[in-house]
C-alpha positions, 0 to 999 in steps of 0.5 A: 309888787304894788303898794296900795296901787302904786307900782313905781316908786319916785325914789331910787335905791341901789346896792352898795357893794363896799357897804354890802347894803341896799341904800335909799337916799332921801336928799341930794347934795346941791353942789355935786348931786351926791346922795344924802340922808340915806336909809339902809335896808335889805332889797325888798324893804328898800323897795317897799320904803320907796313905794311908801314914801311915793304914796305919801307924796314925797320926792327926793329933795335937793338939800344942803351940800354934803361935807365933801362938796362943801370942803371942795367948794 
């Protein structure tokens, strides 16, 4: 699949078995590398959103620590 000439997204997305959803994280915890600011879609919509964000020039950002890592730190 391609989205306006882009065939490879810079965002990863994956299926979470426990939640039963496809997840697309937009940020990463700066302490533990955990996925944060997560969007959920079906598989095709996750891929399309990842391509759309890539086309917009966005990348996965390293953000603030997640609550779990902050508590451990």
